[in-house]
N, C-alpha and C positions, 0 to 999 in steps of 0.2 A: 802196877810198876814189877812190882813182886813177881819172880821167877820169869819174865816173858826176857831172861836171860837162856837159860831152859829152851822156852818152844824156838827160842831159833838156833840147829846145828852147826853156821855161821859165825855166831853172836859176835867173835872175834875175828877180826879183821885183819889179825897180825897173822897166824897162825893160818887162811882160806888165803887168805897172799901165798901165806909159804907151801900151800897142799897145792895151790893152782903149775907154780915153780919145781912144786916135785915133782907133777905129774908132768910135766912139760919132756921137764931129765926125768925121764921113765921113758918115754917111745925116742930124746936119743942117746940116752946114754945108757940104760934097762936097769932094771929091782935091784942093781946093790949102792949101784951111787944116790939113784933117789932113798931105798929105805938111810938112809950110813945119812943126807941130806936132814929128813922130817925127823929124825930120830932126831943131828943136834941142834934145833931149830924150838925144840919139846914137844914136838906128837907121839901122841902116847906108842909106844911100840904098835900095840892089841891096834890102835885104829891106823894108827900107817901102815898095816899087814891089810887090812883091808880095802880100803881105802886103794893101794896098789896093785890089787888082787885080785877086786873084782871088777871090770869093768863095767858090767853090769847099774855098777851102783855109785860110775863119776856122775857128775852132773854137765850136764854141757853148757851148760849154763848158771847165772846167779841163779834164782829164782826171788830170790827179794826187785821188789816193787825199781824200787829208789835207795841209793848208796847210803848206808847211819853218816 
């Protein structure tokens, strides 16, 4: 099981859910509030910017077959 968390970029369920919240916020309130929210919940700024600025890299659904 060693290293399994690194193979799944969304292993942290709390942060994954907050990223989803931020993406909803991006659509309704814009970039600045979504970025601020992501930073407040602990998403690194570089990750937050990549997610918010790259719609082609946003996931349409969770790739895992079953929730953990």
